C-alpha positions in Angstrom: 88.1 123.8 68.8 91.2 122.1 67.0 92.8 123.6 63.9 91.8 120.2 62.0 88.2 120.9 62.7 88.3 124.6 62.2 90.0 124.1 58.7 87.0 121.9 57.9 84.8 124.5 58.6 86.8 126.8 56.7 86.9 124.2 53.6 83.1 123.9 53.8 82.2 127.1 53.8 84.9 128.9 51.5 82.9 131.2 49.2 80.1 129.1 50.2 76.3 130.1 50.8 73.2 127.9 51.2 71.1 127.5 48.0 67.5 129.2 48.4 64.9 126.4 48.6 62.9 128.1 45.7 65.9 127.6 43.4 66.5 123.9 44.6 63.1 123.1 43.7 63.1 124.4 40.3 64.3 122.6 37.4 67.1 124.4 35.5 66.8 124.8 32.0 70.1 125.4 30.3 68.7 126.3 26.8 66.9 129.1 28.5 70.0 130.2 30.6 71.8 130.2 27.3 69.2 132.9 26.0 69.2 135.5 29.1 73.0 135.5 29.9 73.6 138.7 28.3 74.2 140.6 31.7 77.2 137.7 32.5 79.0 137.5 29.3 80.3 140.9 29.3 82.4 140.0 32.4 82.3 136.0 32.7 82.6 135.4 29.1 85.8 137.5 28.6 89.1 135.6 28.9 91.3 137.7 31.2 88.7 140.3 32.4 89.4 141.9 35.6 86.9 143.6 37.9 87.8 147.0 39.2 85.8 147.2 42.4 86.6 147.0 45.3 90.1 145.9 44.1 91.4 145.1 40.5 91.1 141.3 40.3 90.0 138.7 37.6 86.3 137.9 37.7 85.7 134.2 38.9 85.5 131.5 36.1 82.1 130.3 36.5 81.9 127.7 33.2 82.0 124.1 35.0 81.0 125.3 38.6 78.2 123.1 40.5 74.8 124.1 39.7 73.9 124.1 43.3 76.5 126.7 44.1 75.7 129.1 41.3 72.1 129.4 42.1 73.1 129.8 46.0 75.6 132.5 45.1 73.0 134.7 42.6 70.6 134.0 45.3 73.2 135.7 48.0 73.9 138.8 45.7 70.0 138.9 45.2 69.4 139.1 49.2 72.4 141.5 49.9 74.2 138.7 51.8 76.9 139.4 49.1 77.8 143.0 48.7 78.8 144.0 45.2 76.8 146.7 43.5 77.2 145.1 39.9 76.3 141.7 41.1 73.6 143.0 43.3 72.0 144.6 40.2 72.1 142.0 37.9 71.0 139.2 40.5 68.0 141.6 41.6 66.6 141.5 38.0 66.5 137.8 37.9 63.5 135.5 38.9 63.8 132.2 40.8 63.6 130.5 37.4 66.1 132.8 35.6 68.6 131.9 38.6 68.1 128.1 38.2 68.3 128.4 34.2 71.7 130.5 34.4 73.1 128.0 37.1 72.2 125.0 34.7 73.6 126.7 31.8 77.1 127.7 33.1 77.3 124.4 34.9 77.4 122.4 31.4 80.2 124.6 30.2 83.1 122.9 32.1 86.1 121.4 30.1 86.8 117.8 30.6 88.7 116.8 33.7 92.3 118.2 33.5 95.6 116.0 33.3 97.9 118.5 34.2 100.2 117.9 37.5 99.1 118.9 40.7 99.9 122.6 42.1 103.8 122.7 42.7 103.1 125.7 45.2 104.9 125.3 48.4 102.5 125.7 51.8 103.7 126.2 55.4 103.2 123.0 57.2 100.2 124.7 59.2 98.3 125.4 56.1 98.9 121.6 54.4 97.0 120.4 57.6 94.2 122.8 56.9 93.8 122.1 53.4 94.1 118.2 54.2 90.8 118.7 56.6 89.6 120.8 53.5 89.1 117.7 51.4 86.5 116.4 53.4 83.9 118.6 51.4 85.6 120.0 48.5 87.4 116.4 47.5 90.8 115.2 47.4 91.7 117.4 44.3 89.3 120.2 45.0 87.5 119.8 41.8 85.2 116.8 42.7 83.2 118.2 45.8 81.4 115.8 47.8 78.0 118.1 47.4 77.1 120.2 44.9 76.2 123.0 47.2 80.0 123.6 47.9 82.0 125.2 44.9 84.9 123.9 43.0 88.2 125.9 43.9 90.6 124.0 41.7 92.3 126.3 39.2 90.0 129.3 40.2 91.8 132.6 39.5 94.0 133.3 42.6 93.6 137.0 42.9 89.6 136.3 43.0 89.9 133.6 45.6 92.2 136.2 47.5 89.6 139.0 47.3 86.8 136.3 48.3 88.4 135.8 51.6 89.2 139.6 52.2 85.3 140.1 51.5 84.6 137.8 54.4 87.0 139.5 56.8 85.2 142.9 56.1 82.4 143.7 58.2 79.9 146.6 58.5 80.8 148.2 55.1 78.1 149.1 53.0 79.4 148.1 49.6 81.8 145.4 50.4 81.8 142.2 52.2 79.9 138.8 52.6 77.8 137.6 55.1 78.2 133.8 55.7 78.6 133.3 59.6 80.7 130.3 59.3 83.3 131.8 56.8 83.4 135.2 58.4 84.6 133.3 61.6 87.0 131.5 59.8 88.5 134.0 57.6 89.1 136.1 60.6 91.6 133.2 61.7 93.7 133.8 58.4 96.3 136.5 58.4 97.1 138.2 55.0 100.0 136.1 53.9 97.9 132.6 54.9 95.0 133.8 52.5 97.6 134.5 49.8 99.1 131.5 50.1 95.7 129.3 50.2 94.6 131.4 47.1 97.8 130.7 45.5 98.0 126.9 46.0 94.2 126.3 45.1 94.8 128.5 41.7 97.4 125.9 40.7 95.6 122.7 40.9 94.1 121.5 37.7 90.2 121.7 37.5 87.1 121.9 35.4 86.4 125.5 35.8 87.0 128.0 32.9 86.0 131.0 31.2 83.6 130.1 28.1 83.9 133.0 25.4 80.5 133.5 24.0 78.9 135.6 21.4 77.7 139.0 22.5 74.3 138.3 20.3 72.5 135.3 20.2 
């Protein structure tokens, strides 16, 4: 398997899960998602908020993320394919329609396309080749993905991106880890320095993701 092909698989699977058929068949109603997001805004609606498990890191920006990816991620937490006690508890309380509605709501909150210059983070030559191959799925700017089931990566918090890669490298742990088979294989090819370098680069790119502060009471 060539490095270019392996890199393409890495891009396609980075923090990616497959959307559940039930959620795909439902029509998400953003107005309903705005009414049921009380469990979300305590973390995802606060600028600079950091999680403390399994390490201290910024919670991901989900406003402006692709709708199909958001639904798929919630379903993965609900099924236990993604292991995180808080997210498992939240997702486990949601119906299929709730998931579709929340995904539709947060997808509408993205900012207009950014005009900032591209990331100035320098990458080793081998990682440049890998990220070039990644554009086949995530787009040339890592923001306009070729399919909405892939996550936007541009501008995401670097520490979250790093922790996501580390989660795919963690197996056979009751509370930590992610079970996407392709991503597990691809993350295993990265050493710690490479994982950090990829996270640094992607976080420096301009994109649509943001934290959307919201009132605690509707």
